[in-house]
C-alpha positions as CSV (number, residue, x, y, z in Angstrom):
1,X,0.0,0.0,0.0
2,X,1.3,3.4,-1.0
3,X,2.1,6.0,1.7
4,X,-0.7,8.3,0.6
5,X,-3.1,5.4,0.6
6,X,-2.0,4.3,4.1
7,X,-2.6,7.8,5.4
8,X,-6.0,8.0,3.8
9,X,-6.9,4.5,5.1
10,X,-5.8,5.5,8.7
11,X,-7.7,8.7,8.5
12,X,-10.9,6.9,7.4
13,X,-10.5,4.3,10.2
14,X,-10.0,7.2,12.7
15,X,-13.1,9.0,11.5
16,X,-15.1,5.8,11.5
17,X,-14.0,5.1,15.1
18,X,-14.9,8.7,16.2
19,X,-18.3,8.3,14.5
20,X,-19.0,5.0,16.3
21,X,-17.8,6.5,19.6
22,X,-20.0,9.6,19.2
23,X,-23.0,7.5,18.2
24,X,-22.5,5.3,21.3
25,X,-21.9,8.3,23.5
26,X,-25.1,9.9,22.4
27,X,-27.1,7.1,24.0
28,X,-27.8,8.9,27.2
29,X,-31.2,8.7,28.9
30,X,-32.8,11.2,31.3
31,X,-33.4,10.1,34.9
32,X,-34.7,11.7,38.1
33,X,-33.3,11.3,41.6
34,X,-34.3,13.2,44.7
35,X,-36.3,15.6,42.5
36,X,-33.3,16.5,40.4
37,X,-32.4,15.4,36.8
38,X,-29.3,13.8,35.4
39,X,-28.3,11.4,32.5
40,X,-27.5,7.7,32.4
41,X,-25.8,5.5,29.8
42,X,-28.7,3.9,28.1
43,X,-26.8,0.6,27.6
44,X,-25.5,-0.1,31.1
45,X,-27.4,2.4,33.3
46,X,-24.3,4.0,34.7
47,X,-24.6,7.7,35.6
48,X,-22.7,9.9,33.1
49,X,-24.1,13.3,34.3
50,X,-25.0,13.6,37.9
51,X,-28.6,14.6,38.9
52,X,-27.9,18.3,39.7
53,X,-30.5,20.0,37.5
54,X,-33.9,21.3,38.4
55,X,-35.1,20.7,34.9
56,X,-33.6,18.8,31.9
57,X,-34.8,17.9,28.4
58,X,-33.5,14.8,26.6
59,X,-30.4,15.1,24.4
60,X,-31.0,16.3,20.9
61,X,-28.3,16.6,18.3
62,X,-25.6,16.2,21.0
63,X,-26.9,18.9,23.3
64,X,-29.4,19.0,26.2
65,X,-31.4,21.9,27.5
66,X,-31.0,22.0,31.4
67,X,-31.7,24.4,34.2
68,X,-30.0,24.7,37.6
69,X,-31.8,27.1,39.9
70,X,-32.7,30.0,37.6
71,X,-29.8,29.5,35.2
72,X,-30.4,27.8,31.8
73,X,-27.8,26.1,29.6
74,X,-27.2,23.7,26.8
75,X,-24.7,21.0,27.9
76,X,-22.8,18.5,25.8
77,X,-22.6,14.7,26.4
78,X,-20.0,15.1,29.0
79,X,-22.0,17.7,31.0
80,X,-19.9,20.7,30.0
81,X,-21.8,23.9,29.4
82,X,-21.7,24.8,25.7
83,X,-24.3,27.6,25.5
84,X,-25.2,30.0,28.3
85,X,-28.8,31.1,27.9
86,X,-28.7,33.9,30.5
87,X,-29.9,36.4,28.0
88,X,-33.1,34.5,27.1
89,X,-36.3,33.7,29.0
90,X,-36.7,30.2,27.5
91,X,-35.5,27.9,24.7
92,X,-36.4,24.7,22.9
93,X,-34.1,21.7,22.2
94,X,-32.0,21.8,19.0
95,X,-33.5,20.5,15.8
96,X,-31.7,20.6,12.4
97,X,-28.9,22.6,13.9
98,X,-31.0,25.4,15.3
99,X,-32.8,26.1,18.6
100,X,-35.7,28.4,19.3
101,X,-35.1,31.1,21.9
102,X,-37.4,33.6,23.5
103,X,-36.8,37.0,25.1
104,X,-39.5,39.5,26.2
105,X,-42.2,37.5,24.3
106,X,-40.3,37.6,21.0
107,X,-39.0,34.4,19.4
108,X,-36.0,33.7,17.2
109,X,-33.2,31.1,16.6
110,X,-29.6,30.4,17.6
111,X,-27.1,27.9,16.2
112,X,-24.9,25.4,18.0
113,X,-22.3,28.1,18.7
114,X,-25.0,30.1,20.5
115,X,-25.0,32.7,17.8
116,X,-28.4,34.3,17.0
117,X,-29.0,33.5,13.4
118,X,-32.7,34.6,13.0
119,X,-33.7,37.7,14.9
120,X,-36.2,37.8,17.8
121,X,-39.2,39.1,15.9
122,X,-42.0,36.5,16.1
123,X,-44.9,36.1,18.5
124,X,-44.0,32.4,18.5
125,X,-41.8,30.0,16.6
126,X,-41.6,26.2,16.3
127,X,-38.5,24.0,15.9
128,X,-37.3,23.3,12.4
129,X,-38.7,20.2,10.6
130,X,-37.7,19.3,7.0
131,X,-36.0,22.7,6.6
132,X,-39.1,24.7,7.6
133,X,-40.4,26.2,10.8
134,X,-43.8,27.6,11.8
135,X,-43.8,31.3,12.9
136,X,-46.5,33.5,14.3
137,X,-46.9,37.1,13.3
138,X,-49.9,39.4,13.7
139,X,-51.7,36.5,15.3
140,X,-51.4,34.4,12.1
141,X,-49.2,31.5,11.2
142,X,-46.8,31.0,8.3
143,X,-43.5,29.3,7.5
144,X,-39.8,30.4,7.2
145,X,-36.8,28.5,5.9
146,X,-33.4,28.2,7.7
147,X,-32.1,31.5,6.4
148,X,-35.1,33.2,7.9
149,X,-36.8,33.9,4.6
150,X,-40.6,33.9,4.7
151,X,-41.7,31.1,2.4
152,X,-45.4,30.9,3.3
153,X,-47.1,34.1,4.4
154,X,-48.7,34.2,7.9
155,X,-52.3,33.9,6.9
156,X,-53.5,30.8,8.8
157,X,-55.3,30.4,12.1
158,X,-53.0,27.5,13.1
159,X,-50.3,25.5,11.5
160,X,-48.3,22.3,12.2
161,X,-44.8,21.3,11.3
162,X,-43.9,19.7,8.0
163,X,-43.8,15.9,7.8
164,X,-43.1,14.0,4.6
165,X,-43.4,17.2,2.6
166,X,-46.8,18.2,3.9
167,X,-48.1,20.5,6.7
168,X,-51.5,20.9,8.1
169,X,-52.9,24.5,8.2
170,X,-56.1,25.8,9.5
171,X,-58.4,28.2,7.7
172,X,-62.0,29.1,8.5
173,X,-61.8,26.6,11.4
174,X,-60.9,23.6,9.1
175,X,-57.6,22.0,8.4
176,X,-56.1,21.2,5.0
177,X,-52.5,20.4,3.9
178,X,-50.0,22.5,1.9
179,X,-46.7,21.6,0.3
180,X,-43.4,23.6,0.9
181,X,-44.3,26.2,-1.7
182,X,-47.6,26.9,0.1
183,X,-49.7,25.2,-2.5
184,X,-52.9,23.7,-1.1
185,X,-52.7,19.9,-1.7
186,X,-55.6,18.6,0.4
187,X,-58.6,20.9,0.8
188,X,-59.7,22.4,4.2
189,X,-62.2,19.9,5.4
190,X,-61.0,18.4,8.8
191,X,-61.7,19.6,12.3
192,X,-58.5,17.9,13.6
193,X,-55.5,16.2,12.1
194,X,-52.3,14.4,13.0
195,X,-48.9,14.3,11.2
196,X,-48.1,12.2,8.1
197,X,-46.3,8.9,8.9
198,X,-45.2,6.6,6.1
199,X,-47.7,8.3,3.7
200,X,-50.7,8.2,6.1
201,X,-52.3,10.7,8.5
202,X,-55.1,10.5,11.1
203,X,-57.9,13.0,10.5
204,X,-61.2,14.0,12.2
205,X,-64.4,15.0,10.5
206,X,-68.0,15.2,11.9
207,X,-66.6,14.0,15.3
208,X,-65.4,10.7,13.7
209,X,-61.8,9.6,12.9
210,X,-60.2,7.9,9.9
211,X,-56.9,7.9,7.9
212,X,-56.0,9.6,4.6
213,X,-53.0,9.2,2.3
214,X,-50.8,12.0,0.9
215,X,-53.1,12.4,-2.0
216,X,-56.0,13.1,0.3
217,X,-57.7,9.7,-0.4
218,X,-59.4,7.9,2.5
219,X,-57.6,4.7,3.3
220,X,-59.5,4.0,6.6
221,X,-63.1,5.2,6.5
222,X,-63.8,8.3,8.7
223,X,-66.3,6.4,10.9
224,X,-64.4,5.4,14.1
225,X,-65.0,6.8,17.6
226,X,-61.3,7.5,18.0
227,X,-58.0,6.8,16.3
228,X,-54.6,7.4,17.9
229,X,-51.4,8.8,16.3
230,X,-49.0,6.4,14.7
231,X,-46.7,4.3,16.8
232,X,-44.4,1.7,15.3
233,X,-46.4,2.1,12.0
234,X,-49.7,1.3,13.7
235,X,-52.6,3.3,15.1
236,X,-55.1,2.3,17.8
237,X,-58.7,2.3,16.7
238,X,-61.8,2.4,18.9
239,X,-64.8,1.1,17.1
240,X,-68.5,1.8,17.4
241,X,-68.7,-1.7,19.1
242,X,-66.5,-0.3,21.9
243,X,-63.6,-2.5,21.1
244,X,-59.9,-1.6,20.3
245,X,-57.7,-2.9,17.6
246,X,-54.7,-1.8,15.5
247,X,-54.5,-0.6,11.9
248,X,-51.5,-0.1,9.6
249,X,-50.8,2.8,7.2
250,X,-52.9,1.2,4.5
251,X,-55.9,1.2,6.7
252,X,-55.9,-2.5,7.2
253,X,-56.6,-4.1,10.6
254,X,-53.5,-6.1,11.4
255,X,-54.7,-6.8,15.0
256,X,-58.5,-7.2,15.2
257,X,-60.7,-4.9,17.3
258,X,-61.2,-7.3,20.2
259,X,-59.8,-5.6,23.3
260,X,-61.6,-3.5,25.9
261,X,-58.7,-1.1,25.9
262,X,-55.3,-1.0,24.1
263,X,-52.2,1.1,24.5
264,X,-49.5,2.4,22.2
265,X,-46.6,0.1,21.4
266,X,-43.5,0.6,23.5
267,X,-40.4,-1.5,22.9
268,X,-42.4,-3.5,20.3
269,X,-45.0,-4.4,23.0
270,X,-48.5,-2.9,23.7
271,X,-50.5,-3.1,26.9
272,X,-54.0,-4.5,26.3
273,X,-57.1,-5.0,28.5
274,X,-59.6,-7.8,28.3
275,X,-62.3,-8.7,30.8
276,X,-60.7,-6.4,33.4
277,X,-57.2,-8.1,33.1
278,X,-54.1,-6.7,31.5
279,X,-51.3,-8.3,29.4
280,X,-49.0,-7.4,26.5
281,X,-49.1,-8.2,22.8
282,X,-46.4,-7.9,20.0
283,X,-46.7,-6.1,16.7
284,X,-48.4,-9.1,15.1
285,X,-51.0,-9.4,17.8
286,X,-49.4,-12.4,19.5
287,X,-49.9,-12.5,23.3
288,X,-46.4,-12.2,24.8
289,X,-47.4,-11.6,28.4
290,X,-50.6,-13.4,29.5
291,X,-53.7,-11.2,30.0
292,X,-54.0,-12.1,33.7
293,X,-52.9,-9.1,35.7
294,X,-55.2,-6.7,37.6
295,X,-53.0,-3.8,36.6
296,X,-49.9,-3.1,34.6
297,X,-47.6,-0.1,34.5
298,X,-45.8,1.0,31.4
299,X,-42.5,-0.7,30.5
300,X,-39.6,0.9,32.3
301,X,-35.9,-0.1,31.7
302,X,-37.1,-3.5,30.4
303,X,-39.3,-4.2,33.4
304,X,-43.0,-4.0,34.0
305,X,-44.5,-3.4,37.5
306,X,-47.8,-5.4,37.8
307,X,-50.5,-6.2,40.3
308,X,-51.9,-9.6,40.9
309,X,-54.3,-10.6,43.7
310,X,-53.7,-7.2,45.4
311,X,-49.9,-7.5,45.5
312,X,-47.3,-5.6,43.6
313,X,-44.7,-7.6,41.6
314,X,-42.5,-7.1,38.6
315,X,-42.0,-9.0,35.3
316,X,-39.6,-8.6,32.4
317,X,-40.7,-8.2,28.8
318,X,-41.0,-12.0,28.4
319,X,-43.3,-12.3,31.3
320,X,-40.8,-13.8,33.7
321,X,-41.2,-12.7,37.3
322,X,-38.1,-10.7,38.4
323,X,-39.5,-9.3,41.6
324,X,-41.9,-11.5,43.7
325,X,-45.4,-10.5,44.6
326,X,-44.8,-9.7,48.3
327,X,-45.9,-6.1,48.8
328,X,-49.6,-5.2,49.3
329,X,-51.1,-2.6,47.0
330,X,-51.9,0.6,48.9
331,X,-52.4,3.2,46.2
332,X,-51.3,3.8,42.6
333,X,-48.0,5.4,41.6
334,X,-47.6,9.1,42.2
335,X,-44.6,11.0,40.9
336,X,-42.8,7.7,40.1
337,X,-43.3,6.0,43.4
338,X,-46.0,3.8,44.9
339,X,-46.8,3.3,48.6
340,X,-46.4,-0.4,49.6
341,X,-47.2,-2.3,52.7
342,X,-45.8,-5.5,54.4
343,X,-46.2,-6.6,58.0
344,X,-47.9,-3.3,58.8
345,X,-44.9,-1.3,57.7
346,X,-45.0,1.1,54.8
347,X,-42.4,2.2,52.2
348,X,-42.2,3.1,48.5
349,X,-41.8,1.0,45.3
350,X,-40.0,2.4,42.3
351,X,-41.0,2.0,38.6
352,X,-38.3,-0.7,38.2
353,X,-40.2,-2.9,40.7
354,X,-37.6,-2.5,43.4
355,X,-38.1,-1.0,46.9
356,X,-37.0,2.6,46.5
357,X,-37.6,3.7,50.1
358,X,-37.5,1.0,52.8
359,X,-40.6,-0.2,54.6
360,X,-40.0,1.6,57.9
361,X,-43.0,3.8,58.5
362,X,-46.2,3.2,60.4
363,X,-48.0,5.0,57.5
364,X,-47.1,6.7,54.3
365,X,-48.9,9.1,52.0
366,X,-48.5,9.7,48.2
367,X,-45.7,12.0,46.9
368,X,-47.0,15.4,45.9
369,X,-44.7,18.2,44.6
370,X,-41.6,16.2,45.3
371,X,-42.3,15.3,48.9
372,X,-44.4,12.8,50.9
373,X,-45.8,12.8,54.5
374,X,-44.9,9.8,56.6
375,X,-45.7,8.7,60.1
376,X,-43.2,7.0,62.4
377,X,-44.4,6.4,66.0
378,X,-46.2,9.5,67.1
379,X,-44.2,11.7,64.8
380,X,-45.2,12.8,61.3
381,X,-42.7,14.5,58.9
382,X,-41.9,14.9,55.2
383,X,-39.4,13.1,53.0
384,X,-38.0,13.5,49.5
385,X,-37.6,11.0,46.7
386,X,-34.5,9.6,48.4
387,X,-36.3,9.0,51.7
388,X,-34.4,11.8,53.4
389,X,-36.4,13.9,55.9
390,X,-36.8,17.5,54.7
391,X,-39.4,19.0,57.0
392,X,-40.5,18.7,60.6
393,X,-37.8,16.0,61.1
394,X,-37.9,13.9,64.3
């Protein structure tokens, strides 16, 4: 191999390694501890950024919007401050290299260097999607491009972001769809709409729901009591017969309407209810977790907290019991924790099915606004999410 080729090969390997590292590094997930926010490694759960923030949004394009006391910042994947937002009242997460910022009720945009690239001059502005953003001026909505050029004049009562080349706009109280030149593609005829997903969009007309395609043709008749937004390529449909099923982008029922209730798919599983019992199905409608539980929480870190015969337990996504059914149900989850009881002692269960605060109290109340009242002996006091006393301590 020639010297030039070797250098080029090494450079390519180096760039590829950096790309893989960055992609891996970006897999951080938000978590809350003691009422504060931090970030974990999504793969192994290790804490990468300590929970020191009073507010935090998920990472987007390598940056996360956070707030500590009254100070707002964008931080990078290592927790370093990249953009100080002290001159702004609020901001949105980055999208397509730009973030919305607000000051004195005027909205504009900054880039990843924190430089203001579109002036603060709008009553409101959305994040960029497909190179376009919704802006509000003189109480009407239109669209700008990433240079700040006005592409669609602000003439609409309301407007949604572009998805798959189309955006919903409201005129005379009805929604239609335009393309990126502002041309009306689907006439104003709907009272509510979703966003296009794989060429399909949920619409509402005469208080009933259905699905149209990008040409405006109906693919699922507008005759259903309710239709959800798309999740994993499917929508939940509630029929006149009061049953739930799942429909694909072509308007075809891939899972028959047979359940008393059905949830969105999460990690390729959906929670369903039948005869007052809960279980989980896969994207093909196969029952993965038997419909036998009195209650089931949403999936959290691969685990599902469930109730059976008035006891809390925890299963994995295959239905295997990972935390035994030993704690009595007291009340539902509140702020991520549930009061549990065993041998007349009370504590708190976390969303992962593990005891988060030990069973040491004679009685315990739900968490509200980051604190909970507990009773120990003749003394009542307040604790935080970590179980630490914060008020009226014994």
